[in-house]
C-alpha positions as CSV (number, residue, x, y, z in Angstrom):
1,M,103.1,124.2,122.5
2,R,101.8,121.3,120.6
3,T,98.8,121.6,118.3
4,L,96.5,118.6,118.4
5,Y,93.4,117.8,116.4
6,S,90.4,116.0,117.6
7,K,90.4,114.2,114.3
8,F,93.5,114.1,112.1
9,D,93.2,114.4,108.3
10,K,94.4,111.0,107.0
11,T,95.1,112.5,103.6
12,K,98.0,114.5,105.2
13,I,99.8,111.6,106.7
14,G,101.5,110.6,103.5
15,Q,103.1,114.1,103.3
16,L,104.7,113.7,106.7
17,P,108.3,112.6,107.3
18,R,108.6,108.9,108.0
19,V,109.7,107.7,111.5
20,L,111.4,104.4,112.0
21,F,112.8,102.8,115.1
22,S,116.5,103.2,115.2
23,G,117.5,101.1,118.2
24,R,118.5,97.5,118.6
25,I,116.2,94.8,117.2
26,I,116.7,91.3,118.7
27,T,114.8,88.3,117.3
28,I,113.9,85.6,119.9
29,L,113.8,82.0,118.6
30,S,114.0,79.8,121.7
31,E,112.6,79.6,125.2
32,S,116.1,80.1,126.7
33,E,116.5,83.3,124.7
34,A,113.0,84.4,125.8
35,E,114.0,84.0,129.5
36,K,117.0,86.3,129.0
37,A,115.0,88.8,127.0
38,V,112.2,89.0,129.6
39,D,114.8,89.4,132.4
40,Y,116.2,92.4,130.5
41,L,112.9,93.9,129.7
42,L,111.7,93.8,133.3
43,K,114.5,96.2,134.2
44,A,112.9,99.0,132.1
45,D,110.4,101.6,133.3
46,I,108.1,101.5,130.3
47,L,107.5,98.8,127.7
48,G,105.6,99.1,124.4
49,F,103.7,96.0,123.1
50,D,102.2,95.0,119.8
51,T,101.5,91.8,117.9
52,E,101.6,90.6,114.2
53,T,99.6,87.8,112.6
54,K,100.0,86.3,109.1
55,P,96.9,87.5,107.1
56,I,94.4,85.2,105.6
57,F,92.4,86.6,102.7
58,K,89.4,84.3,103.3
59,R,86.4,85.2,105.3
60,G,85.9,83.4,108.6
61,R,89.5,82.1,109.0
62,Q,92.4,83.5,111.1
63,N,95.9,82.5,111.9
64,K,97.3,82.5,115.4
65,V,99.5,85.4,116.5
66,A,103.0,84.9,114.9
67,L,104.9,87.7,116.6
68,L,104.9,89.6,119.9
69,Q,107.1,92.7,119.8
70,V,108.1,94.4,123.1
71,S,110.2,97.5,123.1
72,T,112.0,99.8,125.5
73,I,113.0,103.3,124.4
74,D,116.1,101.8,122.6
75,T,115.8,98.0,122.3
76,C,113.0,95.9,120.8
77,F,112.6,92.1,121.1
78,L,110.7,90.2,118.5
79,F,109.3,87.0,120.1
80,R,108.5,84.6,117.2
81,L,105.5,82.9,118.8
82,N,105.0,80.6,115.8
83,R,108.3,79.1,116.8
84,I,108.3,79.1,120.6
85,G,104.7,79.5,121.5
86,L,103.5,81.2,124.7
87,C,106.3,79.9,126.8
88,P,106.6,80.5,130.6
89,A,108.9,83.6,130.2
90,I,106.3,85.4,127.9
91,K,103.5,84.5,130.3
92,R,105.6,86.0,133.1
93,L,106.0,89.2,131.1
94,L,102.3,89.4,130.2
95,E,101.2,88.9,133.8
96,T,103.7,91.1,135.8
97,T,102.7,94.4,137.3
98,D,106.3,95.5,138.0
99,V,106.6,97.7,134.9
100,V,104.3,100.0,132.9
101,K,103.2,98.1,129.8
102,V,101.7,100.1,127.0
103,G,99.5,98.9,124.2
104,L,97.1,100.2,121.6
105,S,93.8,98.3,121.1
106,W,95.5,95.8,123.4
107,H,92.3,94.1,124.3
108,D,92.1,92.6,120.8
109,D,95.8,91.5,121.0
110,V,95.1,89.8,124.3
111,M,92.2,87.9,122.8
112,S,94.4,86.7,120.0
113,L,97.2,85.8,122.3
114,H,94.8,83.6,124.4
115,K,94.6,81.3,121.4
116,R,98.3,80.5,122.0
117,G,97.8,79.7,125.7
118,D,96.3,80.8,129.0
119,F,97.5,83.8,131.0
120,T,96.1,86.7,133.0
121,A,97.1,90.0,131.4
122,A,98.0,92.6,134.0
123,G,99.7,96.0,134.3
124,F,98.8,97.2,130.9
125,F,98.1,100.9,130.0
126,E,95.6,101.1,127.1
127,L,96.4,104.2,125.1
128,Q,92.9,104.3,123.5
129,D,91.4,104.7,127.0
130,H,93.4,107.7,127.8
131,M,94.0,109.7,124.6
132,T,90.4,110.9,124.8
133,E,91.4,112.9,127.9
134,L,93.4,115.1,125.5
135,G,90.4,115.5,123.2
136,I,91.6,113.1,120.5
137,K,89.1,110.9,118.8
138,D,91.1,109.1,116.2
139,M,92.7,106.1,117.8
140,S,94.7,104.2,115.1
141,L,98.4,104.2,115.7
142,A,99.2,106.0,112.4
143,K,96.8,108.8,113.1
144,L,97.8,109.2,116.8
145,Y,101.5,109.4,115.9
146,A,100.9,111.8,113.1
147,N,98.7,113.9,115.3
148,I,101.0,114.1,118.3
149,F,104.4,114.0,116.6
150,G,103.8,115.1,113.1
151,E,105.5,112.0,111.7
152,R,104.4,109.1,109.6
153,I,104.4,105.4,110.6
154,S,104.4,103.3,107.4
155,K,102.0,100.4,107.4
156,R,103.4,98.9,104.2
157,E,104.5,95.6,105.9
158,Q,101.4,95.0,107.9
159,L,99.9,92.4,105.6
160,S,103.2,90.6,104.9
161,N,104.0,87.0,105.9
162,W,104.8,87.0,109.6
163,E,105.4,83.3,109.6
164,A,108.2,83.4,107.1
165,D,111.3,81.3,107.9
166,V,113.3,84.5,108.2
167,L,111.8,88.0,108.8
168,S,113.0,90.7,106.4
169,E,114.7,93.8,107.7
170,K,111.7,95.8,106.6
171,Q,109.4,93.5,108.6
172,K,111.6,93.8,111.7
173,G,111.7,97.6,111.4
174,Y,108.0,97.8,111.0
175,A,107.3,95.6,113.9
176,A,109.8,97.3,116.2
177,T,108.5,100.8,115.3
178,D,104.9,99.9,116.2
179,A,105.9,98.7,119.7
180,W,108.4,101.6,120.3
181,A,105.8,104.1,119.2
182,C,103.6,103.0,122.1
183,V,106.4,104.0,124.5
184,M,106.8,107.4,122.8
185,L,103.0,108.1,122.8
186,Y,102.7,107.2,126.5
187,K,105.6,109.4,127.5
188,E,104.2,112.3,125.5
189,Y,100.7,111.7,126.9
190,I,102.1,111.9,130.5
191,R,104.0,115.1,129.6
192,L,101.0,116.8,128.1
193,K,98.7,115.9,131.0
194,E,101.3,117.3,133.5
195,T,102.1,120.5,131.6
196,N,98.9,121.1,129.6
197,D,101.3,122.3,126.9
198,Y,99.0,121.8,124.0
199,E,96.2,123.5,122.0
200,L,93.3,121.3,120.8
201,I,91.7,122.2,117.5
202,V,88.2,120.6,117.4
203,V,87.5,119.4,113.8
204,P,83.8,119.7,113.0
205,E,82.0,116.4,112.3
206,P,81.0,116.0,108.6
207,E,77.5,117.0,107.7
208,P,75.1,114.0,107.3
209,I,74.3,113.1,103.7
210,I,70.7,113.9,103.0
211,N,68.9,111.6,100.6
212,N,66.9,114.2,98.6
213,K,65.2,111.5,96.6
214,Q,63.8,109.8,99.7
215,D,62.8,113.1,101.2
216,N,60.9,114.1,98.1
217,E,59.1,110.8,98.0
218,D,58.2,111.2,101.7
219,I,56.8,114.7,101.0
220,S,54.8,113.6,98.1
């Protein structure tokens, strides 16, 4: 039986063993490659989705999405949108309802992807909308994965340059892991809902901080 926490102590994440996607990672650099990749992906039962954007450390500015990563249980495709844009094959993938497509905070990703082109997102399963059914309140990918699997997803490459001419192996591994983790979380969510094979420990909310100085001034 799994032990889940309504809120996971983030200070414990660094002590957990690191998990890293160990399957195939294929980088897509042309529209023709994208067509073949999408044909392959649509044969799967479940797909995990995520995006990456080159950070800008100036308030009020934002780059367009540079990378769309889509993973099966054993193969992840990295679509370099800064090279190929939101081509017809990717729109077909985003709009199909023929496969379960899983994302985390996917609404934000969709809004960002719309800056690359028009499409109607369909067939997506938003993890944040369903993990609450298990009693979980922390919804970041790192906390969810640590809570459910007891493993750590490193976020070290998150703020790296996703528009680099060539993505590093560390970047590829990070990107693939985030998309693949959505598949793993979905499968475990379904299992736990069907079996009820878990115990939820409700972590008390922190006590509110009382401003004694203000209270004393109000009393006087």
